[in-house]
N, C-alpha and C positions, 0 to 999 in steps of 0.2 A: 851466563844471562846476558841478552840486549841488554844495555843501562837503556831504561827508557828516558826519554825526554818529553825531558819539564817544559812549562812557558817559560818560568827564570832561563834556563842552559837555553828558549830559539832565543829570549831580548838579549840575553851575551853576546851569542853566534852573531846577530845583527848588528850589534852596537861594534865591536870585532872589524866587522864587515868593512861596515861605512866609514870607520878610520882609517881602515885602509885603503879604500876606495879614495873620500877625501884627501887624504896623503900621496896619492898617486897624481888624481887628478889638480895637486896642488890649492883646495879648496879651502877655506875654514866652516863653521856651522854657521856661521852673520851669512856668509860666500849663501849660503844655500837657503836658506832663509830668504835672504832677499830674492835669490832665483828663481824659486818654486813660489813663491807668496806663501810661506808656512808662518806658523808662530815660532816665535823663543823658543818658548818655552814646550814646544811638538818637539821641534829636532834636538833639543839637549835631552831629553825624555828616551829618544832613540838610541842616542850619544853614549848615554849613559847606563844603558839596560832597563830602563824605568818601565817602560813603555813598548808594546809594539805595533807597528803600522797598521790601518785597513788594508785591502789589498789594492783599491785604488793608489794608495801613497807607494805601497812599493812599487808599483807601474811606474809611478809618476819620478818616484829617486831613481831604479831599473834606466830609465828614460835617459835619464838626466846624468848618469854616471855611463850610459852607453854600454850596457851591461845585462845578462839574461835575468830575472826574477831570483834563478837561484843563487846568481852570485850572494844574492847580500841575502839568503834564509840559507844559506846551507854552510856548513863547517867544509872546510878546505885546509885539503895537507899543510904541515907549515913550508916546504921544501915551494909549495906552488907558489907564482906570482903572475900578477896581471900586467898585462901593455901598457906601457903610458901612453896616457894619449896627451893631445896638444889641441889647443884652441886656437883655432882659423878662422881669423877674426870673415865676414862677410861683409861687402862694399857694398851700399846704395849708390846714392846720388853724391856727384864730388863736389866735395869744395873749391874751386879755383886755388892756385894757389897752393893748398895745404898739401901734404904728404901725403901719399896715397891711403895710408892708413893710420889717418889722423883721425881723432876719436869723430871727430862730427862725419866722417862719411862713412861711420862702421854700424850698419843695422843688427847684427846678429853675430852669432859664433854657432862654428859647427865644429866637432871634435871628432879627432882622424888620431891613428894608432900613431905614436910616432916614428918606430922604428922601417915603415910602408910610407914613410912619409920622405921626397928628395930632399937636400940640403939645400938653403936660401931662406928670403922671403916668401913667405908665402898668403894668399887671402882667396876668398869664395868671391864669385858674382854670380849671381842669381840670374838665368836669361830669362828674355822677354821675346815673344813674339816667335815669330817661325822662320824669320832668315836664315838660321843655321838647321833649321829640320832638315833631312832626318839624322843629321849628327848629331846634334844640340838638341833635343824639344824643350816646348817653353817650360817653363816654370822650375826646370832642372836647375841645378847645380853645377858648377864650373870652377873645378882648381886652379889655381895659377899661378906657374912660380915666376916671381919679378924678375925682368930680366927687359934691356932696352933694345933686346930684336929677335926674331925669330929669322929661319932656314926658310927658301922660297917654300911653298907649298903647304906650313904649319899655320892652325891655328891662334891667333894673338888676342889679348887681348888690349882693346887701341880705343885710347882718348880720343874722343871728334868734339865739337862745338865747342870751343875756345877752354880746351882739356876738363868739363865741367859733365862728360855724358860716356861711363864705361860702356864698349860696343865688342861685341865676338864676330873677327872676321876672318876668314884667312888669308892668309897674305901671299898677292902674287907681284912676281917684277917680272918686267919686259924691258931689257934695257935698262936705260932712266923712270922708264914709269914702274911706281909705286905701286899698286889696286888693292883694296882689300874687297876680296872678295865671297857674296854670301852660298853655303852650300845649295840653298833652297835658286833653283834658275826661276825663279818672276822674281827676283828682286836681280838692281842692276846695281854694277859696282862701282863704290866708291873709287876715285881717283887723286892721290892724294898730290895736293901741288900749294904755293904759297898762299892764293885764296883761299884752299878747300885743305885745311891742315889737317894733321893728324899724326899724335905721338905712341907708341909701341912701349907698353908697362910690362908684357909678363905674359910668357907660352902657357897655352892650356894644356894641363897636365890630364885631369879623367874629370867624368860626367859623372852625377851622380844624381837619384831623384828619391824621393821623401814618398810614400805608398800612403 
């Protein structure tokens, strides 16, 4: 006869899964308290198997760890492992003179499966406007691999306006002329000159959109 699952068993399964997910993501209970704006006693009770979260809190935890709710609530075979997640910074306005991923420039983080990422320094930019439409939509997140140059025709993250604004444009070269070209034909190319400088900081790798 199949053993009946008790409330305490469910709490223990949740606690075990939480600890494993936290280890994989390299976060502590204190990090979860801060990031999700929960009370310390509540989070501690979940990790200790003392209490079980309501459905809304389960969903909040699932989104935080980027896993389905079942990954928190169901017992897993011991030989299974989850993907390692890597936190990628999302850049906002760029502080002039600071390293590109300095804390002052970071407005958020997004988690990605580490095994699916390219090597090197990575960051996200949130696309603004319609200049790269339809390739890159307004409000989408574009993963950037930091590098000082890209091939002709590739989409790059480029610093303009005195290195204070990061924009996404396709880099086109015609002889000695370098232009930043929008995919939307309604936008004029940006020709890089001494009086109109720009600096490539990375290559666009992929785009993702939150529904």
